[in-house]
PyMOL commands that place a pseudoatom at each C-alpha (Angstrom):
pseudoatom trace, name=CA, resn=MET, resi=1, chain=A, elem=C, hetatm=0, pos=[0.084, 0.416, -5.794]
pseudoatom trace, name=CA, resn=SER, resi=2, chain=A, elem=C, hetatm=0, pos=[-3.320, 1.768, -4.981]
pseudoatom trace, name=CA, resn=CYS, resi=3, chain=A, elem=C, hetatm=0, pos=[-5.798, 1.297, -2.201]
pseudoatom trace, name=CA, resn=SER, resi=4, chain=A, elem=C, hetatm=0, pos=[-9.453, 1.804, -2.888]
pseudoatom trace, name=CA, resn=LEU, resi=5, chain=A, elem=C, hetatm=0, pos=[-10.424, 0.339, 0.444]
pseudoatom trace, name=CA, resn=PRO, resi=6, chain=A, elem=C, hetatm=0, pos=[-11.595, 2.692, 3.183]
pseudoatom trace, name=CA, resn=GLY, resi=7, chain=A, elem=C, hetatm=0, pos=[-9.245, 0.970, 5.621]
pseudoatom trace, name=CA, resn=PRO, resi=8, chain=A, elem=C, hetatm=0, pos=[-9.036, -2.272, 7.552]
pseudoatom trace, name=CA, resn=PRO, resi=9, chain=A, elem=C, hetatm=0, pos=[-12.387, -3.901, 8.413]
pseudoatom trace, name=CA, resn=GLY, resi=10, chain=A, elem=C, hetatm=0, pos=[-14.010, -2.189, 11.357]
pseudoatom trace, name=CA, resn=MET, resi=11, chain=A, elem=C, hetatm=0, pos=[-11.822, 0.907, 10.986]
pseudoatom trace, name=CA, resn=SER, resi=12, chain=A, elem=C, hetatm=0, pos=[-13.750, 4.139, 10.871]
pseudoatom trace, name=CA, resn=ALA, resi=13, chain=A, elem=C, hetatm=0, pos=[-12.616, 7.688, 10.343]
pseudoatom trace, name=CA, resn=PRO, resi=14, chain=A, elem=C, hetatm=0, pos=[-10.901, 9.154, 13.391]
pseudoatom trace, name=CA, resn=PRO, resi=15, chain=A, elem=C, hetatm=0, pos=[-13.073, 11.437, 15.504]
pseudoatom trace, name=CA, resn=ARG, resi=16, chain=A, elem=C, hetatm=0, pos=[-12.857, 15.132, 14.728]
pseudoatom trace, name=CA, resn=ILE, resi=17, chain=A, elem=C, hetatm=0, pos=[-11.048, 17.104, 17.404]
pseudoatom trace, name=CA, resn=PRO, resi=18, chain=A, elem=C, hetatm=0, pos=[-12.013, 20.742, 17.943]
pseudoatom trace, name=CA, resn=ILE, resi=19, chain=A, elem=C, hetatm=0, pos=[-9.114, 22.986, 16.969]
pseudoatom trace, name=CA, resn=GLY, resi=20, chain=A, elem=C, hetatm=0, pos=[-8.808, 24.356, 20.499]
pseudoatom trace, name=CA, resn=GLN, resi=21, chain=A, elem=C, hetatm=0, pos=[-8.160, 20.831, 21.807]
pseudoatom trace, name=CA, resn=LEU, resi=22, chain=A, elem=C, hetatm=0, pos=[-5.379, 19.938, 19.378]
pseudoatom trace, name=CA, resn=PRO, resi=23, chain=A, elem=C, hetatm=0, pos=[-1.868, 19.611, 20.792]
pseudoatom trace, name=CA, resn=SER, resi=24, chain=A, elem=C, hetatm=0, pos=[0.429, 22.578, 20.336]
pseudoatom trace, name=CA, resn=LEU, resi=25, chain=A, elem=C, hetatm=0, pos=[2.576, 22.663, 17.237]
pseudoatom trace, name=CA, resn=ASP, resi=26, chain=A, elem=C, hetatm=0, pos=[6.340, 22.427, 17.674]
pseudoatom trace, name=CA, resn=THR, resi=27, chain=A, elem=C, hetatm=0, pos=[7.297, 25.287, 15.374]
pseudoatom trace, name=CA, resn=ASP, resi=28, chain=A, elem=C, hetatm=0, pos=[11.021, 24.615, 15.795]
pseudoatom trace, name=CA, resn=MET, resi=29, chain=A, elem=C, hetatm=0, pos=[10.574, 21.033, 14.570]
pseudoatom trace, name=CA, resn=LEU, resi=30, chain=A, elem=C, hetatm=0, pos=[8.336, 22.220, 11.726]
pseudoatom trace, name=CA, resn=MET, resi=31, chain=A, elem=C, hetatm=0, pos=[11.067, 24.654, 10.672]
pseudoatom trace, name=CA, resn=GLU, resi=32, chain=A, elem=C, hetatm=0, pos=[13.686, 21.870, 10.813]
pseudoatom trace, name=CA, resn=HIS, resi=33, chain=A, elem=C, hetatm=0, pos=[11.599, 19.707, 8.472]
pseudoatom trace, name=CA, resn=THR, resi=34, chain=A, elem=C, hetatm=0, pos=[10.965, 22.658, 6.148]
pseudoatom trace, name=CA, resn=LYS, resi=35, chain=A, elem=C, hetatm=0, pos=[14.652, 23.553, 5.977]
pseudoatom trace, name=CA, resn=LYS, resi=36, chain=A, elem=C, hetatm=0, pos=[15.601, 19.918, 5.391]
pseudoatom trace, name=CA, resn=LEU, resi=37, chain=A, elem=C, hetatm=0, pos=[13.087, 19.409, 2.568]
pseudoatom trace, name=CA, resn=SER, resi=38, chain=A, elem=C, hetatm=0, pos=[13.970, 22.727, 0.909]
pseudoatom trace, name=CA, resn=SER, resi=39, chain=A, elem=C, hetatm=0, pos=[17.729, 22.144, 1.127]
pseudoatom trace, name=CA, resn=ASP, resi=40, chain=A, elem=C, hetatm=0, pos=[19.940, 21.592, -1.917]
pseudoatom trace, name=CA, resn=GLU, resi=41, chain=A, elem=C, hetatm=0, pos=[20.269, 17.953, -0.822]
pseudoatom trace, name=CA, resn=PHE, resi=42, chain=A, elem=C, hetatm=0, pos=[16.726, 17.336, -2.131]
pseudoatom trace, name=CA, resn=GLU, resi=43, chain=A, elem=C, hetatm=0, pos=[17.513, 18.797, -5.553]
pseudoatom trace, name=CA, resn=GLY, resi=44, chain=A, elem=C, hetatm=0, pos=[14.168, 20.558, -5.966]
pseudoatom trace, name=CA, resn=ARG, resi=45, chain=A, elem=C, hetatm=0, pos=[12.000, 17.457, -5.379]
pseudoatom trace, name=CA, resn=ALA, resi=46, chain=A, elem=C, hetatm=0, pos=[10.714, 17.362, -8.976]
pseudoatom trace, name=CA, resn=PRO, resi=47, chain=A, elem=C, hetatm=0, pos=[8.823, 14.230, -10.087]
pseudoatom trace, name=CA, resn=GLY, resi=48, chain=A, elem=C, hetatm=0, pos=[11.042, 11.470, -11.423]
pseudoatom trace, name=CA, resn=THR, resi=49, chain=A, elem=C, hetatm=0, pos=[14.252, 12.843, -9.913]
pseudoatom trace, name=CA, resn=LYS, resi=50, chain=A, elem=C, hetatm=0, pos=[16.627, 11.732, -7.186]
pseudoatom trace, name=CA, resn=GLY, resi=51, chain=A, elem=C, hetatm=0, pos=[15.228, 14.633, -5.143]
pseudoatom trace, name=CA, resn=GLU, resi=52, chain=A, elem=C, hetatm=0, pos=[11.757, 13.142, -5.308]
pseudoatom trace, name=CA, resn=GLU, resi=53, chain=A, elem=C, hetatm=0, pos=[13.071, 9.765, -4.155]
pseudoatom trace, name=CA, resn=LEU, resi=54, chain=A, elem=C, hetatm=0, pos=[14.905, 11.402, -1.242]
pseudoatom trace, name=CA, resn=THR, resi=55, chain=A, elem=C, hetatm=0, pos=[11.792, 13.362, -0.288]
pseudoatom trace, name=CA, resn=VAL, resi=56, chain=A, elem=C, hetatm=0, pos=[9.493, 10.328, -0.374]
pseudoatom trace, name=CA, resn=THR, resi=57, chain=A, elem=C, hetatm=0, pos=[11.941, 8.313, 1.720]
pseudoatom trace, name=CA, resn=TYR, resi=58, chain=A, elem=C, hetatm=0, pos=[12.339, 11.172, 4.221]
pseudoatom trace, name=CA, resn=LEU, resi=59, chain=A, elem=C, hetatm=0, pos=[8.586, 11.641, 4.627]
pseudoatom trace, name=CA, resn=ALA, resi=60, chain=A, elem=C, hetatm=0, pos=[7.868, 7.898, 4.935]
pseudoatom trace, name=CA, resn=ASP, resi=61, chain=A, elem=C, hetatm=0, pos=[10.618, 7.603, 7.551]
pseudoatom trace, name=CA, resn=GLN, resi=62, chain=A, elem=C, hetatm=0, pos=[9.144, 10.535, 9.491]
pseudoatom trace, name=CA, resn=PHE, resi=63, chain=A, elem=C, hetatm=0, pos=[5.648, 8.998, 9.348]
pseudoatom trace, name=CA, resn=LYS, resi=64, chain=A, elem=C, hetatm=0, pos=[7.044, 5.760, 10.773]
pseudoatom trace, name=CA, resn=LYS, resi=65, chain=A, elem=C, hetatm=0, pos=[9.101, 7.610, 13.391]
pseudoatom trace, name=CA, resn=TYR, resi=66, chain=A, elem=C, hetatm=0, pos=[5.972, 9.361, 14.675]
pseudoatom trace, name=CA, resn=GLY, resi=67, chain=A, elem=C, hetatm=0, pos=[3.996, 6.114, 14.686]
pseudoatom trace, name=CA, resn=LEU, resi=68, chain=A, elem=C, hetatm=0, pos=[1.613, 7.003, 11.872]
pseudoatom trace, name=CA, resn=LYS, resi=69, chain=A, elem=C, hetatm=0, pos=[-0.020, 3.947, 10.377]
pseudoatom trace, name=CA, resn=PRO, resi=70, chain=A, elem=C, hetatm=0, pos=[-0.885, 3.645, 6.678]
pseudoatom trace, name=CA, resn=ARG, resi=71, chain=A, elem=C, hetatm=0, pos=[-4.615, 3.919, 6.013]
pseudoatom trace, name=CA, resn=CYS, resi=72, chain=A, elem=C, hetatm=0, pos=[-4.396, 1.177, 3.412]
pseudoatom trace, name=CA, resn=PRO, resi=73, chain=A, elem=C, hetatm=0, pos=[-3.457, -2.212, 4.883]
pseudoatom trace, name=CA, resn=MET, resi=74, chain=A, elem=C, hetatm=0, pos=[-1.526, -3.075, 1.701]
pseudoatom trace, name=CA, resn=SER, resi=75, chain=A, elem=C, hetatm=0, pos=[0.610, 0.057, 1.900]
pseudoatom trace, name=CA, resn=ASP, resi=76, chain=A, elem=C, hetatm=0, pos=[3.746, 1.266, 3.614]
pseudoatom trace, name=CA, resn=HIS, resi=77, chain=A, elem=C, hetatm=0, pos=[2.675, 4.938, 3.345]
pseudoatom trace, name=CA, resn=LEU, resi=78, chain=A, elem=C, hetatm=0, pos=[3.635, 4.964, -0.340]
pseudoatom trace, name=CA, resn=VAL, resi=79, chain=A, elem=C, hetatm=0, pos=[1.291, 4.874, -3.304]
pseudoatom trace, name=CA, resn=SER, resi=80, chain=A, elem=C, hetatm=0, pos=[2.780, 4.522, -6.766]
pseudoatom trace, name=CA, resn=THR, resi=81, chain=A, elem=C, hetatm=0, pos=[1.583, 7.097, -9.243]
pseudoatom trace, name=CA, resn=THR, resi=82, chain=A, elem=C, hetatm=0, pos=[2.777, 8.246, -12.615]
pseudoatom trace, name=CA, resn=HIS, resi=83, chain=A, elem=C, hetatm=0, pos=[3.938, 11.837, -12.950]
pseudoatom trace, name=CA, resn=LYS, resi=84, chain=A, elem=C, hetatm=0, pos=[5.099, 13.581, -16.058]
pseudoatom trace, name=CA, resn=ALA, resi=85, chain=A, elem=C, hetatm=0, pos=[7.959, 15.989, -15.525]
pseudoatom trace, name=CA, resn=PRO, resi=86, chain=A, elem=C, hetatm=0, pos=[6.979, 19.522, -16.539]
pseudoatom trace, name=CA, resn=SER, resi=87, chain=A, elem=C, hetatm=0, pos=[8.071, 20.576, -19.992]
pseudoatom trace, name=CA, resn=PRO, resi=88, chain=A, elem=C, hetatm=0, pos=[10.821, 23.188, -20.092]
pseudoatom trace, name=CA, resn=ARG, resi=89, chain=A, elem=C, hetatm=0, pos=[9.499, 26.593, -21.091]
for i in range(1, 89): cmd.bond("trace and resi %d" % i, "trace and resi %d" % (i + 1))
show_as sticks, trace
zoom trace
């Protein structure tokens, strides 16, 4: 799935917010997400693996939980792409 549209009709880019006016970052929550995504449960997150599927699902669920809306009206935060797994060295 791909979206070449800039967004729904009438939707413009969000206004830029000066960095000093951004909300504070919850570093504890950021660390929780980092630990979760880097855990053995996600099996390294390599393309084409169960770990990738778990990661994509986790991130999409988090986007929905925080109320983020997909930019593309035909999307659910996910865009299908083709990845080749790296060759073993």
